[in-house]
Steps between C-alpha positions, in 0.01 A plus 500: 500500500502443124187515289443401140194637320337349195203675344310540173390799299616791293379663181199332344477445124230687313334179386475207738549153355215250556530248786740721694491675838647838593692612807553839658816600689366809680489343845831315464675821397356679805631233736846508341515880501388508863765252613762693304366828646453659160436865586265542203269222621278731706404837352177551693612825663633650177707814557424481873698176539707496821661160428313338788644158414865601552514462882392138466811402302301265279765442232535121471594488133825315571295212640323437169742254340305471178177578316360321198215639295288254305302602190181706520322258265524123529315197369205389710671169579877488541621148423867573565537755784879463506534679165389821672733463796872582518741209481630596843352711774716697743530364852226650714311456825150603392335478160217742420285390206272786396228451237662193345320255270376209713671238283830679560424547869489123540860478380632763739516337848756240388702765319489720811611213722790420267609864527510480879166659576331441832173672416267540203245784496226549241305825552145503362376843391230372265276190502656388169854491636464175695220247514423299812602174333841626392558651843428162660743325265771761561460473875535120488802526274666749735439277802672209323794724411530643850414851378290740703229652283231765515232624260379831648191654344595785462874519574428740789309216670829321571514440876741357753415133558673227702491261204732717290778639725728587207226698327456679833870594481448621143214725613701637790809563286321686219229640730224396259176309544178581681508875575596616848501864608561669833414858581469752781192712567506859622185702567288245318700495177781282372827673584743244357462179301766235443486192275623179663407273210395613154289354224756354253404760237597788732145632547504510882774766514285735293196435721696554823656824376156646436357404841672786683247753618199272449243481780453160660164583659292398198587147382322539167684822417829336597422211268406747225847654522663157487287406199583824318875449515500121470291529181700788354842337550338297334424144604506294180340179629208361301146633529357167382307298758719219631303177560689417821482848652148572376634850450765672293867460579536878482242539776687254720812715466298800613348318798845408625609864493186599691573229757862601551399863557226395745754289688750786506230731641416253778866455593566874498201568724600217737854637522372852572272368775767294676 
């Protein structure tokens, strides 16, 4: 499974030119470092780190066939998107386009298809990253090209769906998407927690590691522990209200971690009772 990642961002100039927009690469870098299993990605435990990620054998760096970083400042309207894109893209199966100018986004599905891609994924971590109109146009374009596409808001909302079987394979291969955790309970506390599917930024591993020893008897306290470690990883999704969600994208990421822990609790209790 080969993935190609195109994203925007980097150092910002001290003085911004008029009629320009800026881009941040924080989230894109987290996704890349997680897939590559960069050991410096998570430093939440400081000197008490026990390398909890190692048993999962996450290192998928060899499957990233290329990354292209677009500028951190671009004109508000891009008349010629191709000038920002490489003359040739490496052959790949899935293109990830993270925080890319919408005018350039519109040029990507055809380029992805020409490079052999079968799927096109555009994560949305902030309301400004992708408007509803552009998403609709991209989806139509991908259908015409025979490309599967998804626009998860946030990236950790990516779910298995029958309409995109190849994206389902992508999720299974890299073990990323909507968080899934399983754990065992002993004497009312979590004895062991295992991540089955992680948020693409790597956050779920940090949350799961810190669940050991937590009581499951009080749902609110359990959620408080999840929130503490999910926030402090930290989650970098936007705190701006998203018109479609009627909430912040950051909050949605948190809700999904609460839900996966609640589900894990139910399954653990059912298994213990059987």
